[in-house]
PANU-238438 format. One record per atom (N, C-alpha, C): y, z, x; residue in one letter. Coordinates in steps of 0.05 Angstrom, whole numbers, plus 5000, padded with zeros to 4 digits. Atoms other than C-alpha are relative to their C-alpha. Layout:
N
YZXA...
***
This chain:
169
500749924973M078350297351M497449875007M502450134991Q073149927391Q497950215005Q502349824997H066250217397H500050145027H500049884973S066850327473S502250215003S497849814998S073550677468S499550244983S500749775018R071051107410R497950175014R502049854985F065051297453F501250175023F498749864978R069451487513R501650244988R498549785013R073851907466R498150224991R501949805009A067752247437A499050175024A501049854976I065252437507I502250195009I497849834992R072152707525R500250254982R499849785020H072353137462H497650185002H502549834999E065153377470E500150195023E500149834976F066453657539F502650145006F497549874996F073453927530F500250234980F500049775018G073754637502G502250205007G498049794997A077755277499A500250095029A499949914972R075855447571R501949835016R498250184986Q079554837596Q502950044992Q497349945009V085555007553V501050255014V499249754987R085655717581R500549965030R499550064972A085255437652A502849885004A497450134998R091555027638R502250184990R498149815011L095055567597L498850284998L501249734999P092556257619P501750204984P498749795016D094656907585D503050035008D497249974992A101056967627A501749774990A498550235011S103156267605S500450044970S499849975029M101656427533M502250214993M497949805005L106057047537L502849895005L497450134994A111756647569A500849814977A499550185022I111156137513I500850164975I499349835022E111256677460E502850125002E497349894995A117456987491A502149794996A498150215003A120956317494A500549934971A499750055029I119656197420I501750224988I498549775012A122256897402A502950005008A497350004991V128456847445V501649784987V498650225012G130356167418G500450044970G499849965028E128956357346E502150214993E497849815005A134056917353A502749864998A497550165001R139356367360R500249824975R500050185024H137355987296H498050114980H501849905021S133656087231S497549834996S502550165002A128355547241A497750155012A502549874991E121155747255E498349805016E501750184983I117055437312I497350135004I502849914996R109555487316R498849815020R501350164979F105855247379F497050034998F502950005004V098555057370V498849805020V501550174983V093754777421V497249984990V502850045008E087254467399E498649865023E501550114977A082254347454A499049724994A501250255006S078553787420S499249994970S500950045027L076153507354L496950005000L502950035001D068953537330D499249715000D500850274997L064852917339L500349834974L499650155025Q065152727265Q502949914997Q497250075001Q072752737268Q500649775019Q499650214980V072752317331V498949744991V501450255007W067751817306W501349874975W498750125024S071451737239S502849905006S497450114992G077751577278G502450184995G497749825005T081952197264T501949995024T497950024980Q088452117302Q501550265003Q498649754995P092652677333P502150054978P497949955021R098352577282R498850104974R501449935024E093552617224E499050295002E501049724996R090453257253R502350195000R497749825000A097353557266A501050064972A499149965028L099253457193L498150194986L501949825012L092853807172L500450295010L499549744988V094154387220V502650124989V497549925012F101354427195F499550124972F500649915027S098654507124S498350255000S501949785000N092854967140N501350265010N498749764989L097255447180L502550084983L497849955018R102555417125R502750015014R497550014985V108055237173V502249914980V498250085021W111354927111W501050224983W499549785019D111555597077D502250195009D497749834992T118355857101T502149984977T498049985021E124056057055E501849765000E498150224999A128655497079A498749735007A501450254993N123254967091N500749905028N499150074973N124954977165N498050075021N502149964980G118255067199G499549755016G500650214982I116454647259I497450065015I502549974985L109554547289L500249835025L500350144975L109054357362L497050015006L503050024999Y101754117366Y499249845024Y501150134977V097753927427V497049964995V502950065001L090953587424L499249935029L500450024971M088753697496M498149785008M502050214993A082653237497A501249724999A498750275002D087052647477D502749995016D497449984985R093052887519R502349914982R498050085020S097252817457S501650234990S498149795010V103353207432V501249894975V498850085025E105953187361E501950224991E498249815013V111853527326V499949924970V499950045029V111253617251V502250194990V497849845010A117653857217A499950014970A499849965029D118354137147D502449844989D498050175014R122853797096R502950045009R497249954994A129454127111A500749915029A499650084972V128754007186V499949705003V500450294998A126253297179A502449854989A497650145012R132353117136R502350005020R497649974983R137153337191R499649895029R500550084973I133753117255I498249755000I501450265000A131452407269A497250025014A502750014988Q124152257285Q500149935030Q499850074971S126451947351S500550245018S499549764984S128752637374S497450155004S502649874997W121852927360W498349845020W501650174982D118552337395D500850045029D499149954972A122852457457A498950265011A501249754992V120553177460V497149975007V502850044996C113352967453C499449845026C500450174977Q113952427507Q500550165026Q499449854975Q117152897558Q497850225005Q502149794997M111953447544M497449875010M502550144992A106152947550A500249915029A499750084972Q109052697616Q499650245018Q500349764984A109453407643A497050085001A502849935001Y102253527621Y498449815018Y501450194983R099952887655R500350075030R499549924973G103053157718G498950285007G501349744996G099253817710G501950244996G498149785003D105454227693D500150094971D500449935028F103054537629F502050214990F498149795009L107355167626L502949904999L497250105000N113954847646N500449784980N499850215020G112654247603G500250114971G499949875026T111454697543T502650154996T497549865002L117455137557L502449824997L497850195003A121954537565A500049884972A500250115027A119454247498A501050214980A499149795018I120654917463I503150035002I497149994996A127654947493A501449774986A498950235013Q129054247468Q499950034969Q500249965029L126654427398L502250204991L497949805006H131355037398H502749864999H497450144998E137154587420E500449814976E499850195023L135654077365L500650144974L499749875026V135254577308V502450194998V497949805001E140655077327E502549924985E497550085015P146654677301P499549984970P500650045029H143154557234H499150254986H501149765012F140055237223F501050245015F498949774985P144755767251P498650264991P501149745005S142256477255S501850144980S498549855020G144356877194G499850295004G500149714999R145257607180R497150104999R502849915003E137957667160E498249775011E501650214988N134257227209N497150085001N502849925003L127057327186L498349845020L502050134983D121357177233D497549954982D502050055020E116856837182E497349895010E502550104989L111656517227L499550145027L500649874975P107956817286P501249845024P499150124975N111056677354N497849965020N502350024981R104456767389R498749724998R501450265000P101456097410P497150044990P502750005011L094855927378L498349785012L501950204990I088855587409I497849984979I502150055019I084155267360I497949815010I
***
């Protein structure tokens, strides 16, 4: 990354915080997202976790940490991988970079092509660029449910292993 683009990215991250995330996804939106995750998870056994990170710290930005790299770390730190059937999915947004990532656990990644996840990310990022944060998120969550439902049908004991509540970090 060139010095000037790294500097611009650092400025963006320095001045983008939780307040800006809350302006784009207020409490009512977060409740709607939580409900969409819960309703969809009733149709399948996969687990979806939605996490929004406002920005990275300056050291991460300056060292060149990329959204995908950060999403993998969040996936690990939040133990999204720690489901009985290895079917956790992280929908991660790094707002300061306007970036969306999907990280899928082993069982899910074996059944669904990366191109499908990329399409979800692209559509959500496009909605975000247009300022449609709630509908963009709800559409992405609905797409995730559609992708996993055929591969992970809801069983008799459909445990809710990960929180449905969105997380802002």
